[in-house]
C-alpha positions as CSV (number, residue, x, y, z in Angstrom):
1,E,-0.2,28.8,-11.8
2,Y,-0.5,27.8,-14.9
3,M,2.4,26.6,-17.5
4,G,1.0,28.0,-20.8
5,E,-1.1,27.2,-23.1
6,V,-1.2,24.2,-25.2
7,E,-0.7,26.4,-28.3
8,Q,2.2,26.5,-27.0
9,L,3.0,23.4,-27.3
10,Q,2.0,23.2,-31.2
11,P,6.2,23.2,-32.1
12,R,7.0,20.8,-30.7
13,L,4.1,18.8,-31.3
14,G,4.4,19.6,-34.9
15,A,2.3,21.1,-37.1
16,G,0.3,18.8,-38.8
17,N,-0.6,17.2,-34.8
18,N,-5.2,17.5,-36.0
19,T,-5.7,16.7,-31.3
20,T,-3.9,19.8,-30.5
21,N,-7.0,22.3,-32.3
22,M,-9.6,20.5,-30.1
23,S,-8.3,21.7,-27.1
24,R,-6.1,24.3,-28.6
25,H,-7.4,27.2,-25.3
26,L,-7.5,25.4,-22.6
27,P,-4.7,26.2,-20.3
28,L,-2.5,23.5,-19.0
29,A,-1.8,24.3,-15.3
30,K,0.8,23.0,-13.0
31,L,0.5,19.2,-11.2
32,S,2.0,18.3,-8.2
33,T,3.4,14.7,-8.4
34,A,0.6,14.1,-5.7
35,D,-1.9,15.7,-7.0
36,I,-1.7,12.8,-10.5
37,C,-1.8,10.7,-8.4
38,E,-5.4,12.3,-6.7
39,M,-6.3,12.7,-9.4
40,L,-5.3,8.7,-10.9
41,R,-7.2,7.9,-7.7
42,E,-10.6,9.1,-8.2
43,E,-10.5,8.5,-11.8
44,L,-9.4,4.4,-10.9
45,C,-12.0,4.5,-7.8
46,Q,-15.2,6.2,-9.5
47,G,-16.6,6.2,-6.2
48,N,-15.4,3.1,-4.6
49,D,-14.2,3.1,-1.0
50,F,-10.1,3.3,-1.9
51,L,-9.5,6.2,-0.3
52,K,-5.9,6.4,1.7
53,L,-7.7,5.7,4.7
54,D,-7.2,1.7,3.6
55,T,-4.7,0.1,5.0
56,H,-2.7,-1.6,3.1
57,I,0.9,-4.2,4.6
58,F,3.7,-5.3,2.0
59,I,5.3,-8.1,2.5
60,I,8.2,-9.0,0.8
61,F,9.2,-12.2,1.1
62,G,13.1,-13.1,0.7
63,A,13.5,-9.6,2.0
64,S,16.5,-10.8,3.8
65,G,18.5,-10.4,-0.4
66,D,19.7,-8.3,-3.0
67,L,16.6,-7.5,-4.9
68,A,14.6,-6.9,-1.6
69,K,17.6,-4.3,-0.2
70,K,19.3,-3.2,-4.2
71,K,15.0,-2.9,-5.8
72,I,12.3,-3.4,-3.4
73,Y,12.9,-1.2,-0.1
74,P,14.0,1.3,-2.7
75,T,11.2,1.7,-4.1
76,I,8.8,1.6,-1.4
77,W,10.7,3.7,0.1
78,W,10.7,6.4,-2.9
79,L,6.7,5.7,-3.0
80,Y,6.0,7.4,0.5
81,R,8.9,10.5,1.0
82,D,7.0,11.2,-1.8
83,G,3.1,11.4,-0.2
84,L,2.6,8.3,-3.3
85,L,1.0,5.3,-0.5
86,P,-1.9,5.1,1.2
87,D,-1.4,7.2,4.7
88,D,-2.0,3.1,6.5
89,T,0.7,1.5,5.0
90,Y,2.8,-1.3,6.2
91,V,6.4,-3.6,5.3
92,V,7.2,-6.4,6.8
93,G,9.5,-8.3,5.9
94,Y,9.7,-12.3,5.7
95,A,13.2,-14.4,5.2
96,R,14.9,-17.3,7.0
97,S,17.4,-14.9,8.0
98,Q,17.7,-13.6,12.0
99,L,17.5,-10.3,11.0
100,T,16.0,-7.0,13.1
101,V,14.6,-4.0,10.8
102,A,17.9,-2.5,11.4
103,D,19.4,-4.4,9.8
104,I,16.5,-4.1,6.8
105,R,18.3,-0.6,6.4
106,K,21.6,-0.7,7.7
107,Q,22.0,-3.0,3.9
108,S,19.3,-0.7,2.5
109,H,21.2,2.9,2.7
110,P,22.9,3.1,-0.1
111,Y,20.2,2.4,-2.7
112,L,17.0,4.5,-0.3
113,K,19.1,7.9,-2.1
114,A,18.4,9.0,1.0
115,S,19.7,13.3,1.7
116,P,20.3,14.4,5.1
117,E,17.3,16.3,5.1
118,E,14.6,13.2,4.8
119,E,16.2,11.1,7.6
120,K,13.3,11.9,9.6
121,K,11.1,10.8,7.5
122,L,13.2,7.9,6.9
123,D,12.8,6.7,11.1
124,A,8.8,7.0,10.2
125,F,9.7,5.3,6.8
126,F,11.2,2.1,8.8
127,A,9.7,2.6,12.1
128,R,6.3,1.7,9.6
129,N,8.2,-1.6,8.9
130,S,8.9,-5.2,10.6
131,Y,10.4,-8.3,10.0
132,I,9.1,-11.7,10.5
133,S,11.9,-14.8,10.2
134,G,11.0,-18.2,9.4
135,K,11.0,-21.1,6.7
136,Y,10.0,-21.5,3.9
137,D,8.0,-24.8,3.6
138,D,6.7,-24.8,7.4
139,Q,2.7,-23.9,8.6
140,A,3.6,-22.9,11.5
141,S,6.4,-19.9,10.8
142,F,3.0,-19.4,8.5
143,E,0.7,-19.2,11.3
144,K,3.1,-16.9,13.1
145,L,3.1,-14.5,9.6
146,N,0.0,-13.6,9.5
147,A,-0.5,-14.1,13.5
148,H,2.2,-10.7,12.8
149,L,-0.4,-9.3,10.0
150,N,-3.6,-9.7,12.7
151,A,-1.7,-7.8,14.7
152,L,-1.1,-4.5,12.8
153,H,-3.9,-1.9,12.8
154,N,-6.8,-3.1,10.7
155,G,-4.0,-6.1,9.8
156,E,-7.1,-8.7,9.8
157,K,-9.2,-7.2,6.5
158,A,-5.9,-4.9,5.2
159,N,-5.1,-5.2,1.3
160,R,-2.3,-7.7,1.9
161,L,-0.2,-7.0,-2.0
162,F,2.6,-10.5,-1.6
163,Y,5.7,-9.9,-3.7
164,L,7.9,-12.6,-3.8
165,A,11.5,-11.7,-4.7
166,L,12.7,-15.5,-3.9
167,P,14.0,-18.6,-6.9
168,P,11.5,-19.7,-8.2
169,S,12.1,-23.2,-6.8
170,V,10.0,-22.0,-3.7
171,Y,7.3,-20.7,-5.1
172,K,5.2,-23.4,-5.0
173,E,5.5,-23.8,-1.7
174,V,5.5,-20.0,-0.7
175,T,2.8,-19.7,-2.4
176,T,0.9,-22.5,-1.1
177,H,1.4,-21.8,2.8
178,I,0.1,-18.0,2.0
179,R,-3.3,-19.2,0.7
180,K,-4.2,-21.6,3.1
181,T,-2.7,-19.0,6.3
182,C,-1.8,-15.0,5.6
183,L,-5.0,-14.3,3.4
184,S,-7.2,-11.0,4.8
185,S,-10.6,-11.9,5.9
186,M,-12.1,-9.3,3.8
């Protein structure tokens, strides 16, 4: 299915726009967001084995805070909902508070903007979430976190993305513990 010819866009682009002359006869295909993202992945990887089969782990430090519940969890949910995350993706929350994934879900729910029809998919999303309570200045807490990350499917070799939703005063300690303890073995 096509949206139309490039020529039809010329009035919106402006009569003096020369960029349409070169591509005047190229049809514009109607693409889904997933199609566009797949094309971008292919272009970025150019034969490298990034593939959706790789394991990816988002580790959110400060998972009990406002930034996490209002912005980070909703954004990762929307990426998951729209099929824009690799299949083998996990989300691990880390904070000092004694919480569970159910607590995180309840706190984040007003910001997720999930429709009733999306509840099963939301359940699947939170099934890929876990939560670890620990201190930011304690090596043993980071060893516990690393053991948890390694226990996830392909966790030792997973691509790990650390998000610090923390006050800058603890960045140095946290990043030092991450470097010493929590990097993947790739």
